[in-house]
C-alpha positions in Angstrom: 180.4 96.6 18.8 178.0 97.5 21.3 179.4 99.4 24.2 178.7 96.3 26.4 181.0 94.3 24.1 183.6 96.7 24.1 183.7 97.2 28.0 183.8 93.0 28.0 186.6 93.2 25.5 188.6 96.2 27.8 188.5 93.6 30.7 189.2 90.8 28.8 192.3 92.6 28.0 193.2 94.3 31.0 192.8 91.7 33.6 194.6 89.3 30.9 191.5 86.7 31.3 192.0 83.4 29.5 189.1 82.3 27.5 188.9 78.7 27.7 188.5 78.5 31.5 186.1 81.6 31.3 183.9 79.3 29.0 184.1 76.3 31.7 183.2 78.6 34.0 180.2 80.0 32.6 179.0 76.8 30.7 178.9 78.4 27.5 181.3 77.0 24.5 184.2 78.9 23.1 182.8 80.6 19.8 179.7 81.6 21.7 182.1 83.5 23.9 183.8 85.0 21.4 180.7 86.4 19.9 180.0 88.1 22.9 183.2 89.6 23.0 183.2 90.8 19.5 179.7 92.1 19.6 178.1 90.1 17.4 175.8 88.3 20.3 174.8 89.2 23.5 174.3 87.3 26.5 170.8 86.3 26.9 170.6 86.2 30.5 171.4 88.3 33.4 172.6 85.3 35.5 175.1 84.6 32.8 176.7 88.2 32.7 176.7 87.7 36.7 178.9 85.0 36.3 181.2 86.3 33.6 181.7 89.2 36.0 182.7 87.2 39.0 185.2 84.7 37.1 187.0 88.5 36.0 186.5 89.4 39.7 185.4 92.8 38.8 185.1 95.4 41.5 181.8 96.7 42.8 182.2 99.6 40.6 183.5 97.5 37.5 180.8 95.0 37.8 177.8 97.8 38.3 179.6 99.0 34.7 179.0 96.2 33.2 175.8 95.1 34.1 174.7 98.7 33.3 176.0 98.1 29.6 174.4 94.8 29.2 170.9 96.4 30.1 171.4 99.4 27.7 172.2 96.8 25.0 169.1 95.0 26.0 166.5 97.7 26.0 168.1 100.4 24.7 169.2 103.8 26.4 166.4 105.7 26.5 164.3 103.0 28.1 166.8 101.8 30.5 167.4 105.6 31.9 163.5 106.3 31.6 162.9 103.2 33.9 165.7 104.1 36.4 164.1 107.5 36.5 160.6 106.2 37.1 162.5 104.0 39.8 164.2 106.5 41.5 160.8 108.9 41.5 159.2 106.2 43.3 161.9 105.3 46.2 162.2 109.1 46.7 158.5 110.0 46.5 158.1 113.0 48.7 157.4 112.1 52.6 155.2 114.5 54.1 156.8 113.6 57.3 160.4 114.5 55.9 159.5 117.8 54.2 161.2 120.3 56.7 159.4 123.4 57.2 161.1 126.9 56.6 160.4 130.0 58.7 158.9 132.2 56.7 160.5 135.0 58.2 164.2 133.6 57.2 163.1 133.0 53.6 161.3 135.9 52.6 164.0 138.8 52.1 162.8 142.0 53.7 158.9 141.5 54.2 158.5 144.7 56.4 160.0 147.0 53.3 156.2 146.1 51.7 155.8 146.4 47.5 157.9 149.4 45.9 156.0 151.1 43.6 156.2 151.3 39.8 158.6 149.6 37.8 162.1 148.3 39.1 165.0 146.5 37.9 165.7 143.3 39.5 170.0 143.0 38.7 170.5 140.0 40.0 169.0 136.2 41.6 169.0 138.0 45.3 166.9 140.7 43.8 164.5 138.7 42.2 164.0 136.3 45.0 163.4 139.1 47.2 160.7 140.8 45.1 158.7 137.4 44.7 159.0 136.7 48.7 157.7 140.3 49.5 154.6 140.2 47.0 153.9 136.9 47.9 153.6 137.0 51.4 151.6 140.5 50.9 149.3 138.3 49.0 149.0 135.6 51.3 148.0 137.9 54.0 144.5 138.4 51.8 141.5 136.3 52.8 141.0 136.1 48.7 145.0 136.3 47.5 146.0 134.8 44.6 149.1 133.7 42.8 150.0 133.0 39.0 153.0 131.2 37.7 154.2 130.9 34.2 157.0 128.8 34.9 158.7 125.6 35.2 158.9 124.1 38.7 162.9 124.3 38.6 163.3 127.4 41.0 164.1 125.6 44.4 164.1 128.8 46.2 160.4 129.6 45.0 159.0 126.4 45.4 160.5 126.1 48.8 159.1 128.8 49.6 155.8 128.2 48.5 156.1 124.9 50.7 156.7 126.5 53.5 153.5 128.6 53.2 151.6 125.4 53.9 152.8 125.8 57.7 150.7 129.0 58.0 147.3 127.5 57.1 147.9 129.9 54.0 144.5 130.3 51.7 146.2 131.5 48.8 145.0 130.5 45.6 147.9 129.5 43.3 147.9 128.6 39.7 150.5 127.6 37.5 151.1 126.8 33.9 154.2 124.7 32.7 155.5 123.4 29.8 155.9 119.8 29.3 158.6 118.2 27.0 156.7 117.1 23.7 159.2 114.0 23.4 160.6 111.5 25.4 164.3 112.8 24.7 166.4 112.6 28.1 168.1 116.1 29.4 172.1 115.8 29.5 171.9 114.0 32.9 169.8 111.3 31.6 166.7 112.6 33.4 163.1 112.7 32.3 162.2 116.2 32.8 158.8 115.7 32.8 159.5 113.2 36.0 161.3 115.6 37.5 158.6 118.7 37.1 156.0 116.1 38.5 158.2 115.3 41.7 159.0 119.4 42.2 155.3 120.1 42.1 154.2 117.3 44.9 155.4 118.6 47.9 152.6 121.6 47.1 149.8 119.1 47.2 151.0 117.3 50.4 151.3 120.5 52.2 147.7 121.0 51.6 147.9 124.3 49.4 145.5 125.5 47.2 147.1 124.5 44.2 146.1 123.8 40.6 148.9 123.1 37.3 148.3 122.9 33.7 150.2 122.1 31.1 151.4 122.5 27.3 153.9 121.0 25.2 157.0 122.2 23.5 160.8 121.4 23.3 161.6 122.6 27.1 165.3 123.0 26.6 165.3 124.4 23.5 162.3 126.8 24.4 164.0 128.0 27.8 167.4 127.7 26.8 167.0 130.5 23.8 167.0 134.2 23.6 163.3 134.9 24.6 163.8 137.6 26.9 161.7 137.3 30.2 159.7 134.0 29.6 158.8 133.5 33.2 156.0 135.2 35.2 155.0 135.4 38.9 151.9 137.4 39.4 149.9 138.9 42.1 146.8 141.0 42.4 149.0 143.7 43.2 152.3 143.2 41.5 154.1 140.9 38.8 158.0 140.0 38.1 158.9 138.9 34.9 162.2 137.1 34.7 164.9 134.8 32.9 164.4 131.1 32.8 167.5 131.2 35.1 165.5 133.7 37.4 168.9 135.8 37.7 167.5 138.9 36.3 163.9 140.8 35.9 161.4 143.5 36.2 159.3 144.1 38.9 156.1 145.9 37.9 153.5 147.1 40.5 151.3 149.4 37.9 147.6 148.3 38.0 147.0 148.7 34.4 150.2 146.6 33.6 149.2 143.9 36.6 145.9 143.6 34.8 147.2 143.1 31.4 149.4 140.2 32.4 146.4 138.9 34.0 144.4 138.9 31.2 147.6 137.1 29.2 147.9 134.5 32.1 143.9 133.4 31.6 144.6 133.5 27.9 147.4 130.9 28.1 145.6 128.7 30.6 142.6 128.3 28.5 144.8 126.9 26.0 146.3 124.6 28.5 145.4 121.0 30.2 144.8 120.3 33.8 147.5 118.4 34.8 145.7 116.7 38.1 142.0 116.3 38.9 141.7 116.4 43.0 139.1 113.8 44.2 137.8 115.7 47.0 134.8 113.6 48.2 134.2 109.8 49.2 131.9 109.7 46.4 133.6 111.5 43.8 136.2 109.1 45.0 134.2 105.8 44.3 132.9 107.1 41.2 136.8 107.7 39.7 137.9 104.4 40.7 134.7 102.6 39.4 135.4 104.3 36.0 138.8 103.3 35.8 138.3 99.8 36.8 136.0 99.8 33.8 139.0 99.5 31.6 139.5 95.8 29.8 143.2 96.8 29.7 146.3 96.1 32.1 146.3 97.7 35.3 149.1 98.2 37.8 148.8 99.3 41.7 151.8 99.6 43.6 152.1 100.7 47.1 153.3 99.4 50.3 150.4 97.5 51.8 148.5 95.2 49.7 145.0 96.2 48.1 142.9 94.4 50.7 139.8 95.9 49.4 138.6 92.9 47.3 138.6 90.9 50.6 136.5 93.3 52.4 132.8 91.5 52.7 129.9 93.3 53.7 130.0 92.2 57.2 133.2 94.0 57.9 131.8 97.2 55.8 129.2 97.3 58.2 131.4 96.8 61.2 134.1 99.2 60.8 132.3 102.4 58.6 132.0 105.1 61.3 128.2 105.4 62.6 128.8 109.2 62.8 129.3 109.9 59.4 126.3 111.6 57.5 124.2 109.5 55.7 125.7 106.6 56.9 123.1 103.8 55.8 123.5 105.2 52.3 127.2 105.2 52.2 127.5 101.7 53.7 125.2 100.8 51.1 127.2 102.3 48.1 130.5 100.9 49.5 129.1 97.3 49.5 127.9 97.7 45.7 131.3 99.3 45.0 133.3 96.4 46.6 131.6 93.7 44.9 132.2 95.6 41.7 135.9 96.2 42.4 136.3 92.6 43.5 136.0 91.0 40.1 138.5 93.6 38.3 141.4 93.7 40.7 141.5 90.1 41.3 141.4 89.3 37.5 144.6 88.7 35.7 144.7 91.9 33.9 145.5 93.6 37.3 148.9 93.2 38.9 149.4 94.6 42.7 152.9 95.1 43.8 153.4 95.6 47.6 155.9 95.0 50.5 156.2 93.0 53.6 156.9 95.9 55.9 153.3 97.4 54.4 151.8 94.1 55.7 153.7 94.6 59.1 152.2 97.8 59.2 148.6 96.6 58.5 149.1 94.2 61.0 150.6 96.5 63.8 147.7 99.2 62.9 144.8 97.9 61.2 144.7 101.1 58.8 144.8 100.6 55.2 145.9 103.9 53.6 143.9 103.3 50.5 140.9 104.1 52.7 140.3 107.7 53.9 141.2 107.6 57.5 138.2 109.3 58.8 135.7 107.1 56.8 136.2 103.9 59.1 137.7 102.7 62.4 141.0 100.7 62.6 140.5 96.9 62.2 141.0 94.7 64.9 143.8 92.3 65.4 141.3 89.4 64.5 140.0 90.9 61.4 143.5 91.9 60.3 144.6 88.5 59.9 141.6 87.3 58.5 142.2 89.8 55.4 145.4 89.0 55.0 144.6 85.5 54.7 142.0 85.8 52.1 145.0 87.6 50.4 147.0 84.7 50.6 143.9 82.3 49.3 143.6 84.7 46.4 143.8 82.0 43.5 145.0 84.2 40.6 148.2 85.2 42.3 148.3 88.5 40.7 149.5 90.0 44.2 153.5 89.9 44.1 155.9 91.0 47.2 158.3 93.3 46.1 162.1 92.8 47.5 165.5 94.9 47.1 165.2 98.9 47.1 161.5 98.3 46.0 160.7 96.7 49.7 161.6 100.1 51.3 158.7 102.1 49.3 157.6 105.2 51.1 154.8 104.6 53.1 153.0 107.5 51.7 153.1 106.3 48.2 150.7 104.6 46.3 150.4 104.6 42.6 147.7 103.2 40.4 148.3 103.2 36.4 146.6 101.7 33.2 146.7 103.2 29.4 143.6 105.3 29.8 144.3 107.2 33.2 146.2 106.8 36.8 146.2 108.2 40.2 148.6 109.1 42.9 147.3 108.7 46.5 148.8 110.1 49.5 148.0 111.5 52.9 148.9 115.2 53.3 150.2 117.2 56.3 146.6 117.2 57.7 146.4 113.3 57.5 144.1 113.7 54.8 143.9 111.2 51.8 144.2 112.8 48.9 144.0 111.3 45.3 145.5 113.0 42.3 144.2 111.6 39.2 146.1 112.3 36.0 145.9 111.4 32.3 148.7 112.8 30.8 150.1 110.6 28.2 154.0 110.8 28.6 153.8 110.4 32.5 151.5 107.4 32.1 153.6 105.6 29.2 156.6 106.0 31.7 154.9 104.3 34.3 153.1 101.7 32.5 156.5 100.8 30.6 158.3 100.5 34.5 155.6 98.5 35.9 155.1 96.1 32.5 159.3 95.5 32.9 159.8 95.2 36.6 162.7 93.4 36.8 162.0 90.1 38.4 165.3 90.5 40.9 162.6 92.9 42.6 159.9 90.4 43.1 159.9 87.4 45.8 158.4 84.3 44.1 154.5 83.2 44.8 155.6 80.7 47.5 158.0 83.2 49.0 155.6 85.4 49.5 153.6 82.7 50.8 156.0 81.7 53.2 157.2 85.2 54.5 153.5 86.5 55.3 152.6 83.2 57.1 155.4 83.9 59.4 154.0 87.6 60.2 150.7 86.2 60.9 152.1 83.1 62.7 153.9 85.7 65.0 150.9 87.7 65.8 148.7 84.7 67.2 
């Protein structure tokens, strides 16, 4: 028996359900219903499971338990939880406006004491935190300060502290080496560690820290849970802390020979690792990156609050809205026009799927801003041209634009994800209101995002006809 059939059988027995009236209510024959209960067959449609649950008058928690068991039986436990993990990542993407700054003085232990000399045992997590915060603050005061991290992004104190440095225009150069899981195995809470690590490092980019992260593969839980001494390292130009993977004990070093040796080890490790993200720092780099990704003949997905309106920008609109005061204005306009003509064919093809929200359309109609275009590049669109672009989207014959509903209709306004089998990027706005692209190619993350978007639940999508009516209503109220 599957867990679904065992649960269904249990509910039938507990609630004294008569099978014959249940089959009539669900419009299935008696033998088929017994096969569902005995685990010889699985209900083929979610609507049928919903009717079974309705007839048995299940409580909300029982209803959710039965639906979860059915979905796990449909796709397998690992696929089910991975898709839930991706959904949670999307819905809880760090919003730049909701990352609370932490006063450095409140989280830095005793910074005025400076860095202790030589070598010191750190016998508690408080001692480790105090030593780490003091050495980082000392390094952050330097014009050429540098910080190296050889650890997982699971130290909440350290990462919250680093995020707070973004409030002080810190120029500290931060490099991190982390271990990604070499299998798709979930942890004890059915979570993907790789997704959790991705979520943990994003606030450092959003806070505009000079941060780069490198990765290698290993079995994370066995590696960091084994008897491996002091596997974690926090390193500045003057000091270092080596500590256990739970950050509860460690050793502080400040001898120059020791610190230099640890830097040499870190650099040697970094050479064997891969860069997780490739930041895109200019409009030319951005266009080249998008053009390279667009060459793929494979399936592509974009999920973001506002619809992708780039294919509907005509040369006259480019000339009208690109800022006149930009350097090399004419060359930039020409480059953009060529790029948009190239992109239009790919984005409006059947292999490209765009998921967006009604709130994103409202936001564009209200503000004239498209977050996928750097804000410093253009003037906001006029109300008339906003309506024009949305109307052009509705006239798109390929119907590859789909409107999200359910929890996904509340996508964070800062979240934009593009993914294909060969690469993808996260696009968001940082605290300085700059548009940031983080290009990634790591296969396990690509596989997770692709699987989720390739199997997005139909209950999260409006039909094409419903989308047309909802969007037309928005246009009507703004005429």
